[in-house]
C-alpha positions, 0 to 999 in steps of 0.5 A, spaced: 539 537 475 539 538 483 536 533 487 535 533 495 536 527 499 531 525 505 534 520 509 529 516 515 533 511 519 528 507 522 526 499 523 525 494 518 518 493 519 516 500 518 521 502 512 516 500 507 510 504 510 515 510 510 517 509 503 510 509 501 508 515 505 514 519 501 512 516 495 505 519 496 508 526 497 513 527 491 519 522 492 522 521 485 525 514 488 526 510 494 532 506 496 533 502 502 539 501 505 542 497 511 546 501 517 552 499 513 550 503 507 549 497 503 543 496 498 537 492 501 534 488 495 526 486 497 526 479 499 521 474 496 514 474 498 514 469 504 522 470 505 524 473 512 529 479 511 535 479 515 536 486 516 534 490 523 535 498 522 534 501 515 535 507 512 530 509 507 533 514 502 528 518 498 530 523 492 526 529 491 527 535 486 531 541 489 525 545 488 521 542 493 520 544 500 522 538 504 521 541 511 514 540 512 515 533 509 519 532 515 515 535 520 509 531 517 513 525 517 514 525 524 507 527 526 505 521 521 509 516 525 509 519 532 509 512 535 516 510 533 521 512 538 527 510 533 525 515 527 530 520 525 530 524 519 535 528 515 535 532 509 541 533 504 543 536 497 545 531 492 549 530 486 545 527 480 545 520 479 541 514 477 537 512 482 533 506 478 539 502 476 539 498 482 531 497 481 532 495 474 537 490 475 534 486 481 526 487 481 523 481 478 516 480 476 511 477 482 506 472 481 500 472 487 495 466 488 497 464 481 493 469 478 496 476 478 502 478 475 506 484 478 511 487 473 515 493 471 515 495 464 522 492 462 519 485 464 517 480 459 511 476 462 508 470 459 501 470 463 497 464 462 490 465 459 487 465 466 492 470 469 492 478 469 498 483 469 499 489 472 504 494 471 508 497 477 514 501 476 518 502 482 520 509 484 514 512 480 509 513 486 508 506 487 509 501 493 513 495 491 508 490 492 513 485 496 512 488 503 508 483 507 502 488 508 501 489 501 503 482 499 498 479 503 492 483 501 494 482 493 494 474 495 487 475 498 485 479 492 488 474 487 485 468 490 478 470 493 475 477 489 469 475 485 468 478 478 463 484 478 465 486 486 464 493 488 470 494 492 473 500 497 480 501 498 481 505 504 488 509 504 489 507 497 496 511 497 498 510 490 493 505 488 496 498 488 491 494 491 485 498 487 488 497 481 489 490 482 482 489 484 480 492 477 485 488 473 482 482 477 475 483 475 472 488 480 466 492 477 468 499 481 473 501 486 472 507 491 479 509 492 480 513 499 486 517 502 487 523 506 493 525 501 491 529 495 498 527 492 496 520 493 490 520 489 493 524 483 498 518 484 492 513 483 490 516 477 497 516 474 498 509 475 491 507 473 492 510 467 499 507 466 495 500 467 490 503 461 484 502 466 477 505 464 476 512 469 469 510 469 470 504 473 473 508 479 473 514 483 479 517 487 477 521 493 478 524 500 474 521 506 470 527 507 468 527 499 466 519 500 459 517 503 455 511 503 450 513 497 457 512 493 456 505 494 449 504 493 444 502 499 447 495 500 454 497 501 461 494 498 462 487 497 469 488 499 473 493 503 481 493 503 485 497 508 492 497 508 494 502 513 496 502 521 493 499 527 491 505 530 487 508 525 484 501 523 481 501 530 478 508 530 475 506 523 471 500 525 464 503 526 465 507 519 468 500 516 462 497 519 457 502 515 460 501 508 460 493 508 454 490 506 452 484 510 456 478 508 461 482 505 469 481 506 474 486 510 481 485 509 485 489 514 493 490 513 499 494 516 498 490 523 504 488 527 503 481 531 502 484 537 497 489 535 492 484 532 488 482 538 486 490 539 484 490 532 480 484 532 477 486 538 475 493 535 471 489 529 467 484 533 461 487 534 460 487 526 464 482 523 466 475 524 473 473 523 475 468 517 482 468 517 488 471 520 494 471 516 501 472 518 507 474 514 514 475 518 512 480 523 505 482 520 498 480 520 492 481 515 485 480 518 480 477 514 473 478 516 466 477 514 460 482 515 455 480 520 447 481 518 445 488 520 
């Protein structure tokens, strides 16, 4: 079978976000390598990776037209000055072998196990398990931006909550919320392919389709979450979109509801916080490596 390889050279702090985007547009597998072409294994949650420059290598079926993907990638990450993109044909090889050898189950807040289908996980009675197969249109869950959100959900989400996952991608946070007892999750993303991946991954986790929706932003309205708003809104995207979305997020979260914002670099955190001060009280500011997660509570209307 013929393949195409799309290689993006970027910084380590943006590698996972770019990898997630490529997954959403149809990549069959994602590999991270350093500048010396050595495989990069994901660090454990809370560990600091040592590499600086990263090659994000995505595998696509040769029948896919990659030039539009390349152009959209440059637009999507136009704030990055260090990005370069190259497309090459590739001989057939096993792109999942490294992941199968090194990917280990992860436990978040002593409650949520994230594992691949080849793992045996002996969860305790109060723990839940979520299936994640790397390379199958799913983020890894170990990147700090995702890990901080998963830790918060696993440690704080109340059963029966109504949740919004804004910028859901392939659904790791939404699926985690449902596994942790959310009553309903609204999954929103600008990319139709991401929504398809969300449906696929939800099915892999045997979730009831009546417990979630996956829609484009223009298809979602406040009436979808009743007149009171969401109990929790989580958004793991980028700082600039988060700043622009502050008024909309304020209209979607009920009084006393929680807001979890990630995808924010340390130097961007103050601008993001400022954008939400009118409607939210800061509860906690978490930091993992160069990334920050803003946790806030909706003020009374």
